[in-house]
Short mmCIF file of the C-alpha atoms (twelve columns), coordinates in Angstrom:
data_MODEL
# 
_entry.id   MODEL 
# 
loop_
_atom_site.group_PDB 
_atom_site.id 
_atom_site.type_symbol 
_atom_site.label_atom_id 
_atom_site.label_alt_id 
_atom_site.label_comp_id 
_atom_site.label_asym_id 
_atom_site.label_seq_id 
_atom_site.Cartn_x 
_atom_site.Cartn_y 
_atom_site.Cartn_z 
_atom_site.pdbx_PDB_model_num 
ATOM 1   C CA . MET A 1   0.000  0.000  0.000   1 
ATOM 2   C CA . ASN A 2   1.270  3.440  -0.966  1 
ATOM 3   C CA . TRP A 3   1.720  5.932  1.916   1 
ATOM 4   C CA . GLN A 4   -0.699 8.337  0.200   1 
ATOM 5   C CA . THR A 5   -3.526 5.815  0.355   1 
ATOM 6   C CA . LYS A 6   -3.024 5.174  4.079   1 
ATOM 7   C CA . PRO A 7   -4.925 7.351  6.540   1 
ATOM 8   C CA . PRO A 8   -2.901 10.120 8.235   1 
ATOM 9   C CA . ARG A 9   -1.219 9.195  11.545  1 
ATOM 10  C CA . ASP A 10  -2.973 12.218 13.041  1 
ATOM 11  C CA . PRO A 11  -6.564 12.535 11.797  1 
ATOM 12  C CA . ASN A 12  -6.612 16.117 13.161  1 
ATOM 13  C CA . PHE A 13  -3.486 17.236 11.280  1 
ATOM 14  C CA . GLU A 14  -5.312 20.186 9.673   1 
ATOM 15  C CA . GLN A 15  -6.093 21.767 13.041  1 
ATOM 16  C CA . ARG A 16  -2.553 21.112 14.310  1 
ATOM 17  C CA . VAL A 17  -0.892 22.561 11.185  1 
ATOM 18  C CA . THR A 18  -3.164 25.616 11.154  1 
ATOM 19  C CA . LYS A 19  -2.410 26.301 14.824  1 
ATOM 20  C CA . SER A 20  1.319  25.898 14.266  1 
ATOM 21  C CA . PHE A 21  1.307  28.159 11.211  1 
ATOM 22  C CA . SER A 22  -0.557 30.892 13.079  1 
ATOM 23  C CA . ALA A 23  2.190  30.812 15.740  1 
ATOM 24  C CA . GLN A 24  4.936  31.507 13.163  1 
ATOM 25  C CA . GLY A 25  5.913  35.105 13.735  1 
ATOM 26  C CA . PHE A 26  8.014  35.396 10.600  1 
ATOM 27  C CA . MET A 27  5.321  34.080 8.258   1 
ATOM 28  C CA . ASN A 28  2.895  36.546 9.830   1 
ATOM 29  C CA . PHE A 29  5.457  39.363 9.564   1 
ATOM 30  C CA . ILE A 30  5.904  38.894 5.801   1 
ATOM 31  C CA . GLY A 31  2.163  38.399 5.224   1 
ATOM 32  C CA . ALA A 32  2.272  34.725 4.195   1 
ATOM 33  C CA . LYS A 33  -0.980 32.754 4.367   1 
ATOM 34  C CA . LEU A 34  -1.611 29.047 4.602   1 
ATOM 35  C CA . GLY A 35  -3.362 27.838 1.449   1 
ATOM 36  C CA . LYS A 36  -4.394 24.334 0.412   1 
ATOM 37  C CA . LEU A 37  -3.722 21.725 3.054   1 
ATOM 38  C CA . ALA A 38  -4.009 17.967 2.586   1 
ATOM 39  C CA . HIS A 39  -2.242 14.824 3.764   1 
ATOM 40  C CA . GLY A 40  1.325  15.240 2.451   1 
ATOM 41  C CA . GLN A 41  0.629  18.682 0.987   1 
ATOM 42  C CA . ALA A 42  0.764  22.295 2.142   1 
ATOM 43  C CA . ASP A 43  0.606  25.508 0.138   1 
ATOM 44  C CA . ILE A 44  1.710  28.939 1.298   1 
ATOM 45  C CA . VAL A 45  0.629  32.091 -0.530  1 
ATOM 46  C CA . LEU A 46  2.524  35.370 -0.337  1 
ATOM 47  C CA . ALA A 47  1.154  38.623 -1.774  1 
ATOM 48  C CA . LYS A 48  3.327  41.256 -3.409  1 
ATOM 49  C CA . ASN A 49  4.809  43.742 -0.980  1 
ATOM 50  C CA . PRO A 50  7.630  46.171 -1.905  1 
ATOM 51  C CA . ASN A 51  9.250  45.500 1.488   1 
ATOM 52  C CA . LEU A 52  9.898  41.919 0.343   1 
ATOM 53  C CA . ASN A 53  11.699 42.887 -2.868  1 
ATOM 54  C CA . GLN A 54  15.359 42.894 -3.760  1 
ATOM 55  C CA . GLN A 55  17.029 45.782 -5.593  1 
ATOM 56  C CA . HIS A 56  15.556 44.920 -9.027  1 
ATOM 57  C CA . GLY A 57  11.981 44.745 -7.776  1 
ATOM 58  C CA . PHE A 58  11.709 40.924 -7.673  1 
ATOM 59  C CA . PHE A 59  10.683 39.007 -4.563  1 
ATOM 60  C CA . HIS A 60  13.867 38.538 -2.520  1 
ATOM 61  C CA . GLY A 61  15.464 35.083 -2.653  1 
ATOM 62  C CA . GLY A 62  15.461 34.856 1.136   1 
ATOM 63  C CA . VAL A 63  11.703 35.373 1.214   1 
ATOM 64  C CA . ILE A 64  11.222 32.727 -1.481  1 
ATOM 65  C CA . ALA A 65  13.415 30.305 0.458   1 
ATOM 66  C CA . SER A 66  11.448 31.001 3.641   1 
ATOM 67  C CA . ILE A 67  8.057  30.166 2.156   1 
ATOM 68  C CA . ALA A 68  9.563  27.129 0.411   1 
ATOM 69  C CA . ASP A 69  10.923 25.871 3.732   1 
ATOM 70  C CA . SER A 70  7.646  26.402 5.563   1 
ATOM 71  C CA . ALA A 71  5.530  24.804 2.830   1 
ATOM 72  C CA . GLY A 72  7.753  21.710 2.787   1 
ATOM 73  C CA . GLY A 73  7.798  21.589 6.568   1 
ATOM 74  C CA . TYR A 74  4.042  21.769 6.900   1 
ATOM 75  C CA . ALA A 75  3.583  19.164 4.175   1 
ATOM 76  C CA . ALA A 76  5.837  16.889 6.251   1 
ATOM 77  C CA . LEU A 77  4.030  17.724 9.481   1 
ATOM 78  C CA . THR A 78  0.757  16.422 8.018   1 
ATOM 79  C CA . THR A 79  2.312  12.938 7.920   1 
ATOM 80  C CA . PHE A 80  3.588  12.802 11.513  1 
ATOM 81  C CA . ASP A 81  1.913  11.768 14.755  1 
ATOM 82  C CA . ALA A 82  0.022  14.355 16.803  1 
ATOM 83  C CA . ASP A 83  2.748  14.564 19.464  1 
ATOM 84  C CA . CYS A 84  5.512  15.372 16.959  1 
ATOM 85  C CA . GLY A 85  6.939  18.469 15.419  1 
ATOM 86  C CA . ILE A 86  9.404  18.923 12.603  1 
ATOM 87  C CA . LEU A 87  12.580 20.843 11.966  1 
ATOM 88  C CA . THR A 88  14.472 21.302 8.728   1 
ATOM 89  C CA . SER A 89  17.716 19.333 8.648   1 
ATOM 90  C CA . GLU A 90  18.656 19.949 5.019   1 
ATOM 91  C CA . PHE A 91  17.525 22.397 2.354   1 
ATOM 92  C CA . LYS A 92  18.514 23.120 -1.238  1 
ATOM 93  C CA . ILE A 93  16.845 25.602 -3.559  1 
ATOM 94  C CA . ASN A 94  17.205 26.322 -7.269  1 
ATOM 95  C CA . PHE A 95  15.976 29.684 -8.522  1 
ATOM 96  C CA . LEU A 96  14.590 29.195 -12.029 1 
ATOM 97  C CA . ASN A 97  13.024 32.529 -13.016 1 
ATOM 98  C CA . PRO A 98  12.782 36.057 -11.595 1 
ATOM 99  C CA . ALA A 99  10.064 36.164 -8.956  1 
ATOM 100 C CA . ILE A 100 7.720  38.803 -10.322 1 
ATOM 101 C CA . GLY A 101 3.964  39.116 -10.083 1 
ATOM 102 C CA . GLU A 102 1.185  39.904 -7.654  1 
ATOM 103 C CA . PHE A 103 1.756  36.841 -5.484  1 
ATOM 104 C CA . LEU A 104 3.794  33.673 -5.060  1 
ATOM 105 C CA . ILE A 105 2.513  30.248 -4.120  1 
ATOM 106 C CA . ALA A 106 4.808  27.671 -2.557  1 
ATOM 107 C CA . ARG A 107 3.467  24.137 -3.061  1 
ATOM 108 C CA . GLY A 108 5.058  21.777 -0.552  1 
ATOM 109 C CA . ARG A 109 4.706  18.046 -1.202  1 
ATOM 110 C CA . VAL A 110 6.024  14.987 0.600   1 
ATOM 111 C CA . ILE A 111 8.145  12.804 -1.640  1 
ATOM 112 C CA . ARG A 112 8.924  10.129 0.935   1 
ATOM 113 C CA . PRO A 113 7.672  10.120 4.508   1 
ATOM 114 C CA . GLY A 114 9.550  8.368  7.269   1 
ATOM 115 C CA . LYS A 115 9.352  7.760  10.991  1 
ATOM 116 C CA . ALA A 116 12.304 10.050 11.728  1 
ATOM 117 C CA . MET A 117 12.975 11.943 8.494   1 
ATOM 118 C CA . THR A 118 10.775 12.993 5.597   1 
ATOM 119 C CA . VAL A 119 11.893 14.245 2.198   1 
ATOM 120 C CA . CYS A 120 9.828  17.009 0.590   1 
ATOM 121 C CA . GLN A 121 9.821  19.134 -2.521  1 
ATOM 122 C CA . THR A 122 8.470  22.645 -2.768  1 
ATOM 123 C CA . ASP A 123 7.773  24.303 -6.095  1 
ATOM 124 C CA . ILE A 124 7.205  28.046 -6.121  1 
ATOM 125 C CA . PHE A 125 5.101  29.694 -8.835  1 
ATOM 126 C CA . ASN A 126 3.944  33.242 -9.454  1 
ATOM 127 C CA . ASP A 127 0.414  34.368 -10.317 1 
ATOM 128 C CA . GLU A 128 1.118  33.777 -14.024 1 
ATOM 129 C CA . ASP A 129 2.058  30.145 -13.254 1 
ATOM 130 C CA . THR A 130 5.741  30.776 -13.984 1 
ATOM 131 C CA . HIS A 131 7.932  28.284 -12.137 1 
ATOM 132 C CA . VAL A 132 10.107 30.531 -9.968  1 
ATOM 133 C CA . ALA A 133 12.032 28.018 -7.840  1 
ATOM 134 C CA . THR A 134 12.256 24.429 -6.664  1 
ATOM 135 C CA . ALA A 135 13.467 23.321 -3.251  1 
ATOM 136 C CA . LEU A 136 14.358 19.890 -1.930  1 
ATOM 137 C CA . LEU A 137 14.121 19.537 1.831   1 
ATOM 138 C CA . THR A 138 14.701 16.945 4.532   1 
ATOM 139 C CA . MET A 139 12.564 17.346 7.639   1 
ATOM 140 C CA . VAL A 140 13.387 15.611 10.899  1 
ATOM 141 C CA . ARG A 141 10.865 14.490 13.502  1 
ATOM 142 C CA . VAL A 142 11.184 16.091 16.924  1 
ATOM 143 C CA . THR A 143 9.338  15.563 20.182  1 
ATOM 144 C CA . ASN A 144 9.089  17.541 23.414  1 
ATOM 145 C CA . LEU A 145 8.989  20.923 21.690  1 
ATOM 146 C CA . GLN A 146 7.913  23.992 23.618  1 
ATOM 147 C CA . ASN A 147 5.256  24.852 20.981  1 
# 
């Protein structure tokens, strides 16, 4: 049986992910919003804001990397038990096109879940469906977190 056809380990993952996302100060600070959420999937949407641009008027690479990391992390979190959290242990991003447009959407997807580590991919697109960047991430399971 494929992991995607199995029921989630935490049937209330949507509530847990939404609560965790709302506690992320940085995502709130840059104006990022949680979008589509499903088992093994999490989207983050970020509207245009001149404070998030680099010198040429494109979304800054650090902002793109941040939403890519969070989207992959929340996709991974949907596959873990209710008493677990996740942290990024490895992250690689390729910037493919200038990040222009009215908004970006980071689509985090689990490639391979695990008990301790989960591999994810996040693809970032603009509002014209231009592929802006791709990130490959490894998320590690953690317990006994403060939040």
